C-alpha positions as a printed NumPy array, in Angstrom:
array([[ 22.608,   8.333, -22.902],
       [ 24.17 ,   7.28 , -19.56 ],
       [ 26.832,   9.446, -18.303],
       [ 29.233,   6.89 , -17.75 ],
       [ 30.598,   6.706, -14.457],
       [ 34.196,   6.48 , -13.134],
       [ 35.827,   5.622,  -9.48 ],
       [ 39.193,   8.145,  -8.408],
       [ 40.3  ,   7.484,  -5.166],
       [ 40.627,  11.133,  -3.104],
       [ 41.783,  11.734,   0.14 ],
       [ 38.939,  14.313,   0.543],
       [ 35.975,  15.349,  -0.964],
       [ 36.506,  17.558,  -3.908],
       [ 35.185,  21.281,  -4.58 ],
       [ 32.924,  22.681,  -7.399],
       [ 35.767,  24.137,  -9.675],
       [ 38.427,  21.624,  -8.83 ],
       [ 40.559,  20.173, -11.581],
       [ 41.297,  16.579, -11.285],
       [ 43.777,  14.854, -13.157],
       [ 42.362,  10.991, -13.314],
       [ 45.012,   8.334, -12.133],
       [ 46.212,   5.67 , -14.663],
       [ 43.408,   3.175, -14.931],
       [ 40.92 ,   6.078, -14.851],
       [ 42.227,   7.466, -17.657],
       [ 42.846,   4.662, -19.714],
       [ 39.222,   3.799, -19.143],
       [ 38.032,   7.297, -20.611],
       [ 40.611,   7.657, -23.148],
       [ 41.161,   4.591, -24.898],
       [ 38.009,   2.354, -23.529],
       [ 35.414,   4.748, -23.67 ],
       [ 36.958,   7.356, -26.208],
       [ 35.657,  10.465, -24.852],
       [ 36.667,  13.972, -25.702],
       [ 37.488,  17.232, -24.199],
       [ 33.404,  18.606, -23.375],
       [ 31.864,  15.258, -22.544],
       [ 30.577,  14.719, -19.83 ],
       [ 31.026,  12.123, -16.854],
       [ 30.36 ,  10.792, -13.521],
       [ 33.211,  10.424, -10.745],
       [ 32.482,   9.217,  -6.899],
       [ 35.541,   9.197,  -4.61 ],
       [ 34.019,   6.696,  -1.975],
       [ 33.005,   9.902,   0.251],
       [ 29.023,   8.643,  -0.397],
       [ 28.879,  12.056,  -3.158],
       [ 28.25 ,  11.965,  -6.812],
       [ 30.467,  14.416,  -8.61 ],
       [ 29.441,  15.535, -12.428],
       [ 32.245,  16.49 , -14.289],
       [ 33.43 ,  17.782, -17.34 ],
       [ 36.291,  16.609, -19.397],
       [ 39.072,  19.588, -20.247],
       [ 41.372,  17.634, -21.845],
       [ 42.034,  14.146, -22.938],
       [ 44.186,  12.06 , -24.847],
       [ 44.529,   8.233, -24.963],
       [ 46.814,   8.355, -21.636],
       [ 46.122,  11.483, -19.532],
       [ 42.534,  13.033, -18.646],
       [ 42.007,  16.059, -16.715],
       [ 37.789,  16.835, -15.66 ],
       [ 36.721,  19.748, -13.491],
       [ 33.714,  19.34 , -11.064],
       [ 30.652,  21.27 , -11.991],
       [ 28.085,  19.645,  -9.374],
       [ 27.933,  17.848,  -6.209],
       [ 25.529,  16.382,  -4.639],
       [ 24.984,  13.359,  -2.282],
       [ 24.095,   9.849,  -3.553],
       [ 21.485,   8.174,  -1.709],
       [ 21.375,   5.126,  -3.046],
       [ 22.545,   3.182,   0.064],
       [ 21.118,   0.814,   2.317],
       [ 19.991,   1.997,   5.856],
       [ 21.764,  -1.831,   6.291],
       [ 25.235,  -2.545,   7.128],
       [ 25.953,  -6.166,   5.857],
       [ 29.145,  -7.138,   6.357],
       [ 29.692, -10.208,   4.093],
       [ 32.24 , -13.477,   5.641],
       [ 32.632, -15.379,   2.455],
       [ 34.213, -18.655,   2.561],
       [ 36.89 , -18.513,  -0.987],
       [ 35.402, -20.506,  -3.562],
       [ 37.337, -20.909,  -6.859],
       [ 37.885, -18.   , -10.243],
       [ 34.757, -16.827, -10.831],
       [ 32.716, -18.135,  -8.413],
       [ 34.335, -15.966,  -5.996],
       [ 34.531, -12.96 ,  -8.72 ],
       [ 30.65 , -13.316,  -8.841],
       [ 30.128, -13.329,  -5.4  ],
       [ 31.89 , -10.134,  -5.033],
       [ 30.048,  -8.601,  -7.794],
       [ 26.754,  -9.076,  -7.308],
       [ 26.392,  -8.826,  -3.592],
       [ 27.742,  -5.193,  -3.88 ],
       [ 25.093,  -4.598,  -6.134],
       [ 22.959,  -6.07 ,  -3.671],
       [ 24.162,  -3.248,  -1.117],
       [ 26.856,  -5.455,   0.726],
       [ 29.119,  -2.939,   3.307],
       [ 32.261,  -5.033,   3.697],
       [ 33.833,  -8.313,   2.677],
       [ 36.306, -10.254,   4.801],
       [ 37.236, -13.872,   2.324],
       [ 37.696, -16.396,   4.72 ],
       [ 39.751, -19.472,   4.322],
       [ 37.869, -22.453,   5.643],
       [ 38.358, -26.52 ,   6.275],
       [ 37.054, -26.906,   2.887],
       [ 38.564, -24.23 ,   1.095],
       [ 39.764, -25.312,  -2.104],
       [ 42.181, -22.316,  -2.64 ],
       [ 45.557, -21.7  ,  -1.41 ],
       [ 46.525, -18.134,  -1.585],
       [ 49.906, -17.02 ,   1.401],
       [ 52.145, -13.682,   0.363],
       [ 52.548, -12.026,  -2.73 ],
       [ 49.746, -13.829,  -4.13 ],
       [ 46.86 , -13.552,  -1.393],
       [ 47.951,  -9.549,  -1.522],
       [ 47.425,  -9.441,  -5.326],
       [ 44.434, -11.537,  -5.026],
       [ 42.679,  -9.062,  -2.417],
       [ 43.677,  -6.312,  -4.8  ],
       [ 42.301,  -7.888,  -7.497],
       [ 38.674,  -8.29 ,  -5.913],
       [ 39.076,  -4.967,  -4.784],
       [ 38.932,  -3.52 ,  -8.211],
       [ 35.92 ,  -6.214,  -8.812],
       [ 34.027,  -4.174,  -6.061],
       [ 34.776,  -0.778,  -7.59 ],
       [ 33.746,  -1.882, -10.776],
       [ 30.265,  -2.883,  -9.28 ],
       [ 29.986,  -0.068,  -7.579],
       [ 30.251,   2.237, -11.127],
       [ 27.679,  -0.349, -12.968],
       [ 25.229,  -0.059, -10.002],
       [ 25.44 ,   3.746,  -8.754],
       [ 27.08 ,   3.509,  -5.521],
       [ 29.293,   5.941,  -4.501],
       [ 30.884,   4.166,  -1.247],
       [ 33.076,   1.546,  -2.003],
       [ 32.898,  -1.704,   0.043],
       [ 35.956,  -2.83 ,   1.607],
       [ 37.62 ,  -6.178,   0.895],
       [ 39.421,  -7.286,   4.134],
       [ 42.479,  -8.965,   4.47 ],
       [ 41.822, -12.586,   3.604],
       [ 41.915, -14.583,   7.199],
       [ 41.453, -18.505,   8.298],
       [ 38.22 , -18.913,  10.256],
       [ 39.004, -19.218,  13.57 ],
       [ 41.944, -16.51 ,  13.297],
       [ 38.663, -13.716,  12.014],
       [ 36.641, -14.827,  14.886],
       [ 39.39 , -14.812,  17.333],
       [ 40.139, -10.732,  16.459],
       [ 36.413, -10.583,  17.113],
       [ 33.732, -10.437,  14.521],
       [ 31.491,  -7.598,  14.081],
       [ 28.828,  -6.68 ,  16.522],
       [ 25.162,  -6.57 ,  15.575],
       [ 22.58 ,  -9.618,  14.322],
       [ 25.667, -12.038,  13.034],
       [ 23.922, -15.418,  11.021],
       [ 25.617, -19.049,   9.902],
       [ 24.571, -19.916,   6.553],
       [ 23.954, -23.687,   6.975],
       [ 21.271, -25.789,   5.254],
       [ 20.417, -28.027,   8.4  ],
       [ 19.961, -25.097,  10.31 ],
       [ 16.07 , -25.897,  12.529],
       [ 15.492, -21.816,  12.098],
       [ 15.036, -20.345,   8.823],
       [ 16.095, -17.027,   7.826],
       [ 12.369, -15.866,   7.007],
       [ 11.593, -16.57 ,  10.512],
       [ 13.934, -13.63 ,  11.873],
       [ 11.851, -11.5  ,  13.674],
       [ 14.752,  -8.704,  14.969],
       [ 15.224,  -5.402,  12.775],
       [ 19.271,  -4.744,  13.497],
       [ 20.93 ,  -2.257,  11.879],
       [ 23.924,  -4.22 ,  10.945],
       [ 23.968,  -8.23 ,   9.712],
       [ 27.083,  -9.697,   9.367],
       [ 26.82 , -12.901,   7.239],
       [ 28.77 , -16.016,   7.168],
       [ 28.569, -18.42 ,   3.881],
       [ 30.923, -21.19 ,   3.645],
       [ 32.799, -22.194,  -0.051],
       [ 31.976, -24.81 ,  -2.743],
       [ 32.184, -27.725,  -0.081],
       [ 30.599, -25.9  ,   2.416],
       [ 31.048, -25.759,   5.812],
       [ 31.786, -28.675,   8.716],
       [ 29.891, -29.423,  11.874],
       [ 32.903, -27.834,  13.735],
       [ 33.027, -24.603,  11.963],
       [ 29.257, -24.261,  12.465],
       [ 29.418, -24.74 ,  15.866],
       [ 32.609, -22.521,  16.388],
       [ 31.045, -19.768,  14.878],
       [ 27.814, -20.465,  17.527],
       [ 30.688, -20.101,  20.138],
       [ 30.901, -16.941,  19.027],
       [ 27.214, -15.844,  18.359],
       [ 26.329, -16.483,  15.768],
       [ 22.725, -17.623,  14.563],
       [ 22.406, -21.015,  12.291],
       [ 19.869, -20.303,   9.387],
       [ 18.884, -21.837,   6.507],
       [ 17.159, -20.846,   3.206],
       [ 14.858, -23.815,   2.059],
       [ 14.935, -27.427,   1.534],
       [ 17.734, -26.997,  -1.134],
       [ 21.181, -26.713,  -0.707],
       [ 22.295, -23.991,  -2.608],
       [ 25.44 , -23.102,  -4.295],
       [ 27.617, -21.352,  -3.08 ],
       [ 26.869, -18.163,  -5.04 ],
       [ 23.327, -19.097,  -5.077],
       [ 23.189, -19.289,  -1.749],
       [ 25.139, -15.398,  -1.351],
       [ 22.916, -13.958,  -3.55 ],
       [ 19.405, -15.396,  -2.285],
       [ 20.614, -14.561,   1.398],
       [ 21.295, -11.044,   0.969],
       [ 18.126, -10.778,  -0.98 ],
       [ 16.183, -11.892,   1.802],
       [ 17.899,  -9.863,   4.165],
       [ 18.038,  -6.818,   2.256],
       [ 14.006,  -7.298,   1.755],
       [ 13.136,  -8.379,   5.675],
       [ 15.415,  -5.495,   6.735],
       [ 16.709,  -3.188,   3.9  ],
       [ 15.667,  -1.221,   1.125],
       [ 15.068,  -4.012,  -1.424],
       [ 11.404,  -4.175,  -2.263]])
């Protein structure tokens, strides 16, 4: 039987023998959803790259305390750092991209408002959406066995992001009309930033704007893919060519 993996935020690594009182969300999942009891085993992670084998010492529906029994470095992180800059799409499409991109090894995500973005969020609604997206990322780490949690950055407009200074390394814009196919990239980068548009795609102006900031337009093939399909396909190709997917 697979041991449940639970995320619990922490400011520093845990030591063997430490008693950890799980947060309300984690305790609810362990006590109410999984119905686990004292003496059962689970695996904790807090984002520092380690797996923490733990035993439940006390469990109710509202409170769970565990003891750390063993610490091991998690070897599941890819050698390639991938920053996904994703044009914000509606509802479940965006949630799906975030979930699956974490499974494919992205290290950070920036949601972007673009000209053809159909989502309008500001203020408190935008903050709540960012928090919801971060929870989706955490759940994907629990499922996929990762112990480093990718950060979902504050959503912003494309031009604001470019002006602020996009990450270093190989920078790619996915464009179905680009002259260069993704498979022809010959570099062996340690860091990749991948920019993908929303449901309506990118305008020519946006493609040119990214090119002026050293983004290389690339295409996946002869067919135009939906935004969620494009993201997962491109990430898979990049991880196959430069990362650890084979």
